[in-house]
Backbone as CSV, one residue per row, in Angstrom:
resi,resn,N_x,N_y,N_z,CA_x,CA_y,CA_z,C_x,C_y,C_z
1,UNK,0.972,-0.925,-0.222,0.055,0.103,0.219,0.790,1.047,0.148
2,UNK,0.323,2.287,-0.612,1.147,3.660,-1.022,1.045,4.471,0.372
3,UNK,1.911,4.840,0.919,1.843,5.777,1.806,2.004,7.642,1.537
4,UNK,1.495,8.116,2.598,2.033,9.725,2.502,3.283,10.047,3.204
5,UNK,3.489,10.837,2.223,5.220,11.184,2.578,4.906,11.977,4.050
6,UNK,6.044,11.791,4.692,5.731,12.913,5.991,6.003,13.963,5.937
7,UNK,5.276,15.494,6.268,5.705,16.385,5.974,7.123,17.125,6.817
8,UNK,7.469,18.113,5.841,8.989,18.642,6.501,8.475,19.400,7.180
9,UNK,9.026,19.775,8.481,9.080,21.151,9.310,10.052,20.818,9.943
10,UNK,11.200,22.550,9.649,12.260,22.605,10.948,11.998,22.686,12.244
11,UNK,10.828,23.338,12.788,10.413,23.714,13.729,9.774,22.957,14.975
12,UNK,9.316,21.801,14.146,8.718,20.569,15.114,8.417,19.203,14.218
13,UNK,8.149,18.617,15.173,7.752,17.275,14.213,6.354,17.091,14.277
14,UNK,5.796,17.332,12.765,4.057,17.356,12.375,4.100,16.490,11.162
15,UNK,3.306,15.368,11.274,3.583,14.590,10.062,2.182,13.608,9.837
16,UNK,2.144,12.952,8.820,0.850,12.588,8.571,1.117,11.116,8.188
17,UNK,0.095,10.150,8.669,0.584,8.713,8.766,-0.731,7.897,8.574
18,UNK,-0.558,6.368,7.817,-1.693,5.416,8.111,-1.908,5.089,9.263
19,UNK,-2.779,4.559,10.081,-3.207,4.465,10.855,-2.854,2.608,10.932
20,UNK,-2.822,1.935,11.888,-2.781,0.599,12.229,-3.093,0.225,13.337
21,UNK,-3.821,-1.094,14.063,-4.404,-1.509,15.378,-3.116,-1.967,15.742
22,UNK,-2.691,-1.429,16.931,-1.262,-2.255,17.994,-1.854,-3.414,18.505
23,UNK,-1.042,-4.201,18.913,-1.047,-5.592,19.547,-1.288,-5.139,20.543
24,UNK,-0.954,-3.764,21.264,-0.574,-3.738,22.898,-2.171,-2.876,22.788
25,UNK,-2.815,-3.527,23.556,-4.101,-1.911,24.046,-4.572,-1.745,25.261
26,UNK,-3.163,-1.408,25.713,-2.996,-0.953,27.249,-2.625,0.063,27.075
27,UNK,-3.032,1.227,27.943,-2.581,2.593,28.110,-2.794,3.275,26.767
28,UNK,-2.300,4.656,26.589,-2.371,5.187,25.476,-0.696,5.271,24.605
29,UNK,0.325,4.326,24.722,1.189,4.266,23.901,1.034,3.953,22.686
30,UNK,1.668,4.490,21.546,1.566,3.872,20.012,2.941,4.078,19.331
31,UNK,2.634,3.053,18.326,4.649,2.682,17.960,4.876,3.576,16.667
32,UNK,5.854,3.911,16.837,5.622,5.127,15.672,6.831,4.256,14.971
33,UNK,7.350,4.679,13.549,8.349,4.108,12.530,9.627,4.862,13.418
34,UNK,10.865,3.483,12.380,12.359,4.398,13.185,12.729,6.152,12.582
35,UNK,12.024,5.958,11.538,12.024,7.270,10.930,11.820,8.700,11.726
36,UNK,10.676,8.501,12.554,10.283,9.287,13.353,11.386,9.877,14.233
37,UNK,11.939,8.366,15.140,12.644,9.034,16.252,13.691,9.817,15.177
38,UNK,14.503,9.226,14.411,15.629,10.244,13.777,15.150,11.482,13.607
39,UNK,14.120,12.121,13.287,13.368,13.207,13.140,13.497,14.079,14.506
40,UNK,12.595,12.967,15.402,12.743,13.969,16.533,13.908,14.276,17.174
41,UNK,15.151,13.641,17.010,16.491,13.234,17.871,16.927,14.739,17.152
42,UNK,16.418,14.957,15.822,17.275,16.259,15.508,16.636,17.651,16.370
43,UNK,15.508,17.129,16.846,14.932,18.477,17.535,14.805,18.899,18.928
44,UNK,15.028,20.011,19.239,14.990,19.973,20.820,13.417,19.871,21.351
45,UNK,13.458,18.251,22.203,11.895,18.469,22.609,12.021,17.685,24.115
46,UNK,10.968,17.833,24.911,11.078,17.550,26.558,10.593,16.465,26.225
47,UNK,10.982,15.210,27.283,10.644,14.083,27.633,9.587,14.608,29.007
48,UNK,8.738,13.245,29.038,8.544,12.202,27.856,7.917,12.963,26.661
49,UNK,7.985,11.900,25.500,7.594,12.655,24.096,6.173,12.560,24.688
50,UNK,5.375,13.477,24.029,4.495,13.976,24.033,3.670,14.212,22.964
51,UNK,2.315,13.690,22.046,2.140,14.171,21.018,0.826,14.324,20.484
52,UNK,0.049,14.919,19.865,-0.760,14.889,19.718,-1.908,14.765,18.392
53,UNK,-2.615,13.806,18.550,-3.236,13.391,17.280,-4.623,13.812,16.931
54,UNK,-4.852,13.519,15.648,-6.098,14.273,14.820,-6.609,13.443,13.829
55,UNK,-7.806,13.619,13.562,-8.132,12.402,12.533,-8.936,13.969,11.882
56,UNK,-8.345,14.231,10.534,-8.627,15.127,9.830,-10.459,15.392,9.127
57,UNK,-10.700,14.126,9.072,-11.998,13.976,8.302,-12.938,14.831,9.532
58,UNK,-12.687,14.360,11.074,-13.759,14.799,11.892,-12.972,15.777,12.792
59,UNK,-11.552,16.532,12.734,-11.286,17.373,13.635,-11.073,16.803,15.358
60,UNK,-11.352,15.661,15.187,-10.965,15.217,16.711,-10.050,15.432,17.268
61,UNK,-9.395,15.626,18.273,-8.144,15.741,18.669,-7.842,15.182,20.069
62,UNK,-6.812,14.111,20.046,-6.537,13.904,21.311,-5.015,13.725,21.626
63,UNK,-4.371,13.476,22.488,-3.022,13.436,23.349,-2.577,11.662,23.292
64,UNK,-1.160,11.639,23.373,-0.185,10.102,23.453,0.807,10.079,23.739
65,UNK,1.177,8.866,24.361,2.835,9.028,24.085,3.472,8.062,23.297
66,UNK,4.449,7.600,23.260,5.316,6.701,22.454,5.845,5.291,23.047
67,UNK,5.400,4.524,22.214,5.874,3.033,23.301,7.587,2.540,22.784
68,UNK,7.445,2.745,21.534,8.581,2.147,20.784,8.402,2.635,19.521
69,UNK,9.341,2.518,18.335,10.324,3.018,17.543,9.867,1.728,16.392
70,UNK,9.023,0.690,16.157,9.246,-0.287,15.786,8.168,-0.581,14.369
71,UNK,7.305,0.639,14.132,6.163,0.263,13.571,6.775,0.098,11.684
72,UNK,5.705,-0.066,11.390,6.346,0.006,9.588,6.243,1.427,8.937
73,UNK,7.292,1.411,8.106,7.365,2.937,7.815,6.041,3.568,7.188
74,UNK,5.360,4.715,7.471,4.534,5.283,6.848,3.280,4.756,7.934
75,UNK,3.526,4.024,8.786,2.494,4.179,9.653,2.414,4.004,11.187
76,UNK,1.741,4.672,12.211,2.092,4.655,12.996,0.532,3.568,13.634
77,UNK,0.597,2.557,15.308,-0.159,1.779,15.678,-0.432,2.151,16.721
78,UNK,-1.850,2.380,16.763,-2.540,3.144,18.081,-3.534,1.838,18.712
79,UNK,-3.595,1.690,20.118,-4.580,1.016,20.844,-5.672,1.099,20.242
80,UNK,-6.480,-0.409,20.083,-8.249,-0.134,19.750,-8.849,1.033,19.911
81,UNK,-8.616,1.009,21.482,-9.687,1.926,21.787,-9.819,3.226,21.589
82,UNK,-8.197,3.751,21.255,-7.915,4.977,20.813,-8.328,5.143,19.452
83,UNK,-8.394,4.281,18.885,-8.500,4.029,17.042,-10.339,4.428,17.155
84,UNK,-11.064,3.896,18.124,-12.233,4.294,18.439,-12.642,5.493,18.919
85,UNK,-11.987,5.833,19.718,-12.154,7.238,20.148,-11.848,8.377,19.463
86,UNK,-11.194,8.236,18.563,-10.804,9.195,17.338,-11.627,9.010,15.858
87,UNK,-12.089,8.041,16.219,-13.352,7.483,14.671,-12.757,6.943,13.558
88,UNK,-11.004,6.653,14.106,-10.383,5.913,13.038,-10.303,4.614,12.931
89,UNK,-9.984,3.884,11.405,-10.190,2.772,11.034,-8.760,2.381,10.582
90,UNK,-8.551,1.302,10.621,-7.396,0.747,9.799,-7.243,1.413,8.382
91,UNK,-5.924,1.635,8.419,-5.796,2.440,6.706,-5.952,3.748,6.648
92,UNK,-6.864,4.853,8.346,-7.354,5.791,7.782,-6.295,6.598,7.931
93,UNK,-6.321,8.018,8.133,-5.156,8.681,8.023,-5.154,10.138,9.165
94,UNK,-3.940,10.040,9.990,-4.263,10.881,11.064,-3.107,11.937,10.791
95,UNK,-2.997,12.685,11.612,-2.171,13.914,11.638,-1.221,13.928,13.236
96,UNK,-0.149,13.645,12.902,0.328,13.936,14.628,1.718,14.746,14.589
97,UNK,1.668,15.649,15.891,2.596,16.319,16.003,3.310,16.287,17.785
98,UNK,4.342,16.545,17.873,4.476,16.599,19.020,4.072,17.725,19.998
99,UNK,3.988,17.772,21.466,3.579,18.817,21.836,4.551,18.945,23.435
100,UNK,4.071,19.745,23.882,4.613,19.977,25.682,3.071,20.423,26.498
101,UNK,2.637,19.324,27.373,1.364,19.342,27.943,2.333,19.924,29.323
102,UNK,0.899,20.452,30.232,1.364,21.216,31.546,1.003,19.720,32.270
103,UNK,1.499,19.520,33.505,1.333,18.438,34.385,-0.445,18.850,34.976
104,UNK,-0.733,18.064,35.077,-2.694,18.002,35.563,-2.687,18.227,37.076
105,UNK,-3.753,18.815,37.244,-3.717,18.781,39.090,-4.957,18.234,39.704
106,UNK,-5.935,18.416,38.518,-7.624,17.399,38.708,-8.275,16.810,37.459
107,UNK,-8.860,16.141,37.742,-9.437,14.944,36.802,-10.701,14.775,36.916
108,UNK,-12.293,15.175,36.569,-13.295,14.817,36.566,-13.162,13.247,35.925
109,UNK,-13.767,12.092,36.026,-13.991,10.944,35.043,-15.599,10.523,36.118
110,UNK,-16.255,9.641,34.292,-17.518,9.038,34.763,-17.395,7.790,33.885
111,UNK,-17.717,7.136,35.089,-17.402,5.985,34.007,-18.693,4.798,33.791
112,UNK,-18.768,4.447,32.357,-19.567,3.999,31.508,-21.090,3.400,32.332
113,UNK,-19.907,2.583,33.238,-21.011,1.918,33.757,-20.856,1.623,35.427
114,UNK,-21.907,0.972,36.151,-21.585,1.512,37.824,-20.726,0.149,38.179
115,UNK,-20.087,-1.082,37.148,-19.725,-2.079,37.618,-18.211,-1.426,38.328
116,UNK,-17.462,-0.447,37.150,-16.295,-0.010,38.242,-16.299,0.683,39.446
117,UNK,-17.353,1.503,39.481,-17.562,2.235,40.924,-17.639,1.290,42.006
118,UNK,-18.464,-0.121,41.857,-18.558,-0.610,42.721,-17.353,-1.475,42.943
119,UNK,-16.467,-1.373,42.072,-15.365,-2.187,42.543,-14.485,-1.833,44.118
120,UNK,-13.960,-2.785,44.982,-13.667,-2.483,46.194,-13.226,-0.980,46.464
121,UNK,-12.248,-0.905,45.477,-11.372,0.272,45.708,-11.342,1.239,44.526
122,UNK,-11.968,1.780,43.585,-12.296,2.276,42.439,-10.932,3.095,42.290
123,UNK,-10.641,3.687,42.959,-9.419,5.399,42.975,-8.172,4.382,43.064
124,UNK,-7.919,3.226,44.097,-6.756,2.366,43.944,-6.321,1.219,42.455
125,UNK,-7.525,1.308,42.037,-7.158,0.606,40.410,-7.399,1.822,39.571
126,UNK,-7.797,2.968,39.652,-7.249,3.849,38.862,-5.784,4.285,38.830
127,UNK,-5.606,4.166,40.134,-4.181,4.677,39.874,-3.104,3.899,39.729
128,UNK,-3.133,2.313,39.437,-2.229,1.565,38.962,-2.660,1.587,37.550
129,UNK,-3.612,1.848,36.579,-4.226,1.252,35.315,-3.794,2.632,35.077
130,UNK,-3.889,3.910,35.506,-2.980,5.028,34.831,-1.888,5.407,34.614
131,UNK,-1.126,4.463,35.425,0.005,4.261,35.096,1.006,4.229,33.789
132,UNK,0.220,3.293,33.005,0.431,3.298,31.409,0.002,4.580,30.634
133,UNK,-0.718,5.461,31.254,-0.819,6.399,30.591,0.031,7.992,30.671
134,UNK,-0.104,8.557,29.359,1.053,9.365,29.329,0.797,11.051,30.019
135,UNK,-0.657,10.769,29.433,-1.962,12.369,29.272,-3.430,11.832,29.205
136,UNK,-4.130,12.975,29.235,-5.626,12.761,29.395,-5.681,13.685,28.722
137,UNK,-7.034,13.836,28.218,-7.521,14.881,27.044,-9.364,15.095,27.717
138,UNK,-9.754,16.073,27.718,-11.001,16.569,28.316,-11.648,16.184,26.610
139,UNK,-12.983,15.454,27.298,-14.113,14.922,26.232,-13.801,13.872,25.415
140,UNK,-12.577,13.127,25.665,-12.094,11.551,25.911,-12.817,10.427,26.455
141,UNK,-12.647,9.555,25.678,-13.362,7.788,26.202,-12.022,7.187,26.402
142,UNK,-11.817,6.715,27.720,-10.609,5.726,27.738,-10.914,4.776,27.941
143,UNK,-9.715,3.721,27.666,-10.127,2.435,28.040,-9.544,1.493,29.208
144,UNK,-9.454,1.313,30.142,-8.955,0.354,31.449,-9.057,-0.740,31.289
145,UNK,-7.887,-1.679,32.137,-8.052,-3.382,32.346,-7.615,-3.443,33.835
146,UNK,-8.989,-4.388,33.926,-9.055,-4.352,35.555,-9.097,-5.787,35.388
147,UNK,-8.306,-6.823,35.760,-9.069,-8.132,36.461,-9.804,-8.941,34.804
148,UNK,-8.774,-8.341,34.081,-8.900,-9.196,32.493,-10.816,-8.468,31.718
149,UNK,-10.760,-7.500,32.582,-12.253,-6.686,32.068,-11.744,-5.246,31.389
150,UNK,-12.952,-4.716,30.530,-12.574,-3.434,30.113,-13.608,-2.799,30.565
151,UNK,-12.999,-1.551,31.296,-13.655,-0.089,31.698,-13.284,0.490,30.795
152,UNK,-15.062,1.554,30.362,-14.588,2.804,29.242,-15.231,3.934,30.154
153,UNK,-13.950,4.847,30.343,-13.981,6.134,31.207,-14.246,7.095,30.446
154,UNK,-15.138,8.275,30.605,-15.128,9.569,29.942,-14.430,10.784,30.642
155,UNK,-13.517,11.386,30.174,-12.768,12.106,30.803,-13.657,13.594,30.575
156,UNK,-14.226,14.300,31.647,-15.293,15.079,31.919,-14.783,16.400,31.759
157,UNK,-13.314,16.366,33.146,-12.676,17.821,33.416,-11.396,17.375,33.378
158,UNK,-10.498,18.273,33.076,-9.351,18.029,33.476,-8.633,19.826,33.578
159,UNK,-7.825,19.909,34.619,-7.374,20.897,34.895,-5.656,20.997,35.290
160,UNK,-4.918,21.818,34.617,-4.837,23.227,34.873,-5.535,23.473,33.033
161,UNK,-5.718,22.305,32.312,-5.989,22.798,30.800,-6.841,21.677,30.320
162,UNK,-7.349,21.566,29.032,-8.126,20.753,28.469,-7.246,19.341,27.888
163,UNK,-6.127,19.474,27.920,-5.498,18.380,27.535,-3.797,18.301,29.127
164,UNK,-3.805,17.180,29.885,-2.683,17.782,30.562,-1.722,16.144,30.753
165,UNK,-0.581,16.609,31.313,0.228,15.537,31.545,0.160,14.846,32.709
166,UNK,0.262,13.417,33.201,-0.054,12.802,34.359,0.908,11.771,34.528
167,UNK,2.163,12.074,34.073,3.473,11.624,33.986,4.232,12.114,35.483
168,UNK,4.280,11.861,36.609,5.062,11.720,37.978,4.513,13.040,38.104
169,UNK,3.067,12.883,38.365,2.099,14.255,38.902,0.777,13.653,40.302
170,UNK,0.940,14.070,40.994,-0.063,14.127,41.988,-1.650,14.940,41.492
171,UNK,-2.323,14.146,40.823,-3.991,14.613,40.324,-4.950,13.964,41.049
172,UNK,-5.820,15.379,41.594,-6.712,15.313,42.395,-7.748,14.310,41.084
173,UNK,-8.853,13.522,41.459,-9.348,12.872,40.974,-11.153,12.750,41.634
174,UNK,-12.076,13.138,41.119,-13.323,13.035,41.061,-14.105,12.152,39.891
175,UNK,-15.009,11.381,40.693,-15.751,10.756,39.691,-17.453,11.199,39.695
176,UNK,-17.960,11.594,38.369,-19.433,11.635,37.836,-20.324,10.687,38.150
177,UNK,-21.710,10.773,37.886,-22.104,9.527,38.181,-21.954,8.533,37.092
178,UNK,-21.953,7.265,36.997,-21.577,6.842,35.874,-23.045,6.567,34.826
179,UNK,-23.102,6.613,33.288,-23.555,6.975,32.354,-24.818,5.970,32.873
180,UNK,-24.680,4.709,32.771,-25.997,3.969,33.176,-26.701,3.580,34.263
181,UNK,-25.953,5.126,35.147,-26.693,5.366,36.624,-28.382,5.202,36.602
182,UNK,-28.880,6.562,35.966,-30.318,6.366,35.699,-30.705,5.176,35.294
183,UNK,-30.251,4.772,34.441,-31.066,3.605,33.864,-31.160,2.265,34.698
184,UNK,-29.851,2.368,35.414,-30.203,0.905,36.976,-31.318,1.822,37.709
185,UNK,-31.003,2.715,38.009,-31.919,3.104,39.343,-33.270,2.619,38.522
186,UNK,-33.960,3.186,37.452,-35.240,3.075,37.111,-35.395,1.528,36.833
187,UNK,-34.515,1.105,36.356,-34.763,-0.662,36.565,-35.193,-1.218,38.061
188,UNK,-34.238,-0.382,38.686,-34.382,-1.163,40.187,-35.961,-0.635,40.675
189,UNK,-36.104,0.773,40.600,-37.833,1.383,40.823,-38.841,0.539,40.175
190,UNK,-38.872,0.099,38.845,-39.556,-0.667,38.350,-39.870,-2.267,39.248
191,UNK,-38.883,-2.396,39.301,-38.803,-4.236,39.892,-39.379,-4.005,41.283
192,UNK,-39.145,-2.677,41.993,-39.700,-2.886,43.096,-41.420,-1.995,43.031
193,UNK,-41.698,-1.613,42.256,-42.789,-1.174,42.031,-44.193,-2.390,41.142
194,UNK,-43.140,-3.310,40.833,-43.881,-3.947,40.217,-44.424,-5.652,40.901
195,UNK,-45.607,-5.355,41.777,-46.003,-6.410,42.361,-47.639,-6.342,41.742
196,UNK,-47.804,-7.930,42.430,-49.303,-8.502,42.033,-50.156,-7.432,42.120
197,UNK,-51.341,-7.514,41.257,-52.293,-6.997,41.851,-52.946,-7.266,42.765
198,UNK,-53.744,-6.010,43.653,-54.285,-6.537,44.871,-55.423,-7.090,44.621
199,UNK,-55.852,-8.201,44.977,-57.288,-8.791,44.425,-58.571,-8.644,45.630
200,UNK,-58.130,-7.651,46.628,-59.214,-7.556,47.571,-59.839,-6.110,46.872
201,UNK,-61.409,-6.322,47.226,-62.113,-5.435,46.965,-61.727,-3.875,47.027
202,UNK,-62.124,-2.903,46.227,-61.517,-1.820,46.291,-62.654,-0.755,47.148
203,UNK,-61.859,0.086,47.962,-62.999,1.052,48.753,-63.960,1.364,47.863
204,UNK,-64.928,2.068,48.415,-65.501,3.097,47.768,-65.121,4.561,47.910
205,UNK,-65.586,5.754,47.127,-65.252,6.814,47.768,-65.481,7.380,49.052
206,UNK,-66.363,6.942,50.032,-66.974,7.265,51.200,-65.709,6.631,52.024
207,UNK,-64.346,5.487,51.472,-63.934,5.076,52.236,-64.043,4.055,52.938
208,UNK,-65.361,3.633,52.794,-66.196,2.208,53.534,-65.926,1.131,52.690
209,UNK,-65.362,0.052,53.280,-65.342,-1.056,52.539,-66.513,-2.106,51.900
210,UNK,-66.629,-2.726,50.958,-68.008,-2.975,50.726,-68.242,-3.918,51.190
211,UNK,-69.482,-4.299,51.476,-70.342,-5.178,52.642,-70.595,-6.008,51.935
212,UNK,-70.513,-7.225,52.682,-70.271,-8.792,52.454,-71.697,-9.141,51.863
213,UNK,-72.069,-10.212,51.105,-73.149,-10.817,50.754,-74.282,-10.742,52.270
214,UNK,-73.671,-11.349,53.317,-74.274,-11.858,54.282,-74.283,-10.517,55.285
215,UNK,-73.773,-9.616,55.236,-73.937,-8.404,55.680,-75.023,-7.651,55.091
216,UNK,-75.046,-7.609,53.755,-76.437,-6.615,53.325,-77.526,-7.747,53.537
217,UNK,-77.546,-8.851,53.500,-78.801,-10.140,53.644,-79.080,-9.605,55.209
218,UNK,-78.496,-9.012,56.031,-78.402,-9.047,57.158,-79.449,-7.403,57.673
219,UNK,-78.356,-6.783,56.706,-78.761,-5.076,57.298,-80.521,-4.915,56.107
220,UNK,-81.024,-6.197,55.477,-81.868,-5.840,54.645,-82.873,-6.282,55.953
221,UNK,-82.595,-7.620,56.532,-83.497,-7.942,57.696,-84.050,-7.133,58.666
222,UNK,-82.775,-6.432,59.070,-83.144,-5.280,60.062,-83.574,-4.392,59.742
223,UNK,-83.909,-3.549,58.494,-84.684,-3.168,57.800,-86.502,-3.231,58.143
224,UNK,-86.271,-4.585,57.632,-87.543,-5.380,57.497,-88.436,-5.424,59.198
225,UNK,-87.414,-5.843,60.153,-88.128,-5.762,61.193,-88.733,-4.681,61.611
226,UNK,-89.925,-4.868,62.812,-90.601,-3.905,63.465,-91.186,-4.223,64.702
227,UNK,-90.014,-3.362,65.621,-90.698,-3.785,66.955,-92.361,-3.524,67.240
228,UNK,-92.447,-4.761,68.211,-93.719,-4.475,69.227,-95.155,-4.819,68.275
229,UNK,-94.688,-5.982,67.203,-95.688,-5.959,65.857,-96.706,-7.176,66.779
230,UNK,-96.466,-7.718,68.045,-97.418,-8.863,68.366,-98.888,-7.878,69.217
231,UNK,-99.628,-9.073,69.954,-100.671,-8.362,70.046,-100.646,-8.455,71.549
232,UNK,-101.146,-7.159,72.191,-101.009,-6.734,73.669,-102.367,-7.393,74.392
233,UNK,-101.830,-7.652,75.849,-102.909,-8.474,76.335,-103.082,-7.883,78.192
234,UNK,-103.952,-7.896,78.579,-103.872,-7.265,79.975,-103.778,-8.570,80.787
235,UNK,-103.804,-8.111,82.423,-103.491,-9.587,83.349,-104.967,-10.140,83.194
236,UNK,-106.082,-9.595,82.824,-107.650,-10.215,82.952,-107.635,-10.728,81.708
237,UNK,-106.947,-10.810,80.815,-107.019,-11.431,79.508,-107.652,-11.074,78.295
238,UNK,-108.359,-9.455,78.746,-108.718,-8.853,77.409,-107.227,-7.963,76.892
239,UNK,-107.832,-7.991,75.622,-107.095,-7.390,74.462,-106.977,-5.955,75.154
240,UNK,-105.674,-5.489,74.910,-105.455,-3.788,75.287,-105.906,-3.250,74.229
241,UNK,-106.608,-2.205,74.838,-106.737,-1.326,73.834,-108.538,-1.152,73.371
242,UNK,-109.558,-2.664,73.659,-110.248,-2.577,73.916,-111.177,-2.035,74.437
243,UNK,-111.480,-1.775,75.374,-112.078,-0.795,76.358,-111.528,0.870,75.991
244,UNK,-110.610,1.227,75.914,-110.335,2.339,75.418,-110.289,2.706,74.386
245,UNK,-110.343,1.741,73.750,-110.553,2.419,71.867,-109.543,2.378,70.862
246,UNK,-108.574,2.247,72.064,-107.061,2.864,71.270,-106.274,1.373,70.798
247,UNK,-105.864,1.353,69.811,-105.192,-0.162,69.141,-103.665,0.386,69.111
248,UNK,-102.928,-0.429,69.282,-101.564,-0.401,69.137,-100.825,0.262,67.565
249,UNK,-100.296,1.258,67.783,-100.093,2.300,66.665,-99.308,1.191,65.623
250,UNK,-99.758,1.675,64.016,-99.413,0.670,62.945,-97.748,0.967,63.108
251,UNK,-97.402,0.095,62.387,-95.607,0.204,61.858,-95.657,1.650,61.180
252,UNK,-96.364,1.912,60.224,-96.408,3.179,59.621,-96.314,4.612,60.723
253,UNK,-97.535,4.175,61.579,-97.201,5.585,62.848,-95.936,5.045,63.196
254,UNK,-95.771,4.423,63.843,-94.551,4.235,64.640,-93.097,4.713,63.692
255,UNK,-93.181,4.319,62.464,-91.951,5.123,61.344,-92.336,6.369,61.432
256,UNK,-93.670,6.849,61.249,-93.232,8.298,61.477,-93.395,9.354,62.301
257,UNK,-93.863,8.959,63.862,-93.620,9.545,64.917,-92.580,9.303,65.838
258,UNK,-91.712,8.196,65.489,-90.599,7.148,66.410,-91.226,6.448,68.076
259,UNK,-90.045,6.105,68.393,-90.069,5.632,69.897,-90.593,6.187,70.818
260,UNK,-90.628,7.438,70.678,-91.217,7.991,71.804,-92.876,7.823,71.632
261,UNK,-93.836,7.794,70.346,-94.417,7.831,70.569,-95.619,6.287,71.562
262,UNK,-94.264,5.504,70.846,-94.433,3.768,71.250,-94.509,3.977,73.260
263,UNK,-93.690,4.714,73.467,-93.486,5.124,75.229,-94.880,5.187,75.815
264,UNK,-95.214,6.448,74.972,-96.185,7.277,75.197,-97.699,6.651,75.552
265,UNK,-97.888,5.824,74.474,-98.764,4.858,74.551,-99.071,3.526,75.291
266,UNK,-97.961,2.709,75.735,-98.016,2.055,76.762,-97.929,3.052,78.283
267,UNK,-97.634,3.713,78.375,-97.881,4.823,79.343,-99.293,4.778,79.763
268,UNK,-100.153,5.176,78.431,-101.314,5.234,78.838,-102.519,3.769,79.068
269,UNK,-101.741,2.864,78.511,-102.579,1.421,78.498,-102.244,1.310,80.170
270,UNK,-101.292,1.398,80.814,-100.848,1.355,82.090,-101.655,1.782,83.230
271,UNK,-102.347,3.157,82.641,-102.789,3.873,83.858,-104.347,3.314,84.255
């Protein structure tokens, strides 16, 4: 495959390369060709060597270090996660130039999944795994390995600059809520609320329980029952009210006048 010749610039290292996938997918260090080392040796650059990578099609910019100068001429080899982060594919063109980055003092990271935050000591894991990184860029998505598992993390903030060096520096670290946090919390809420339907009779608007069939029958019987419906007799055996001409009030009369009328009628009969 033909490749683009590197551009020549006496002031700095500024080259164009084709991209390939590195077999080493840990950290942010890339493989460069031996000719790049020759070119860098002629320049007054600071160490460790840090570079700016750019996808010319999208304008996405990131930063990296260098691991070895063993790549095929005209190519640079990037970790797979870095290719994905920059939107590059095998054979894509990338722009690369050397840069000086300030030492970082603060970063805010956002894991993609809560599984990383649920580790026994995520900050310790981060401290160990970021030892294979040389720099961080705000807006990047990096990948770290722990116990043979891949964890993707977004760089949300970086200070004192959007791109910082993390080589031999003390850097304060904060975590933003994981990207799947809201989704997982929603799933837990749905699970908690997913209970069996209540099979009991619902309450009426008056907040009184619905009456059972037996209660309804008993209530109807009580409504039909009318007190003092039997025939009354005096001690001499005669029917009450025969002499007085007054009979026992009817049920309708008692219903209309109430129990006080019944008591008054009984009092009259006993006189």
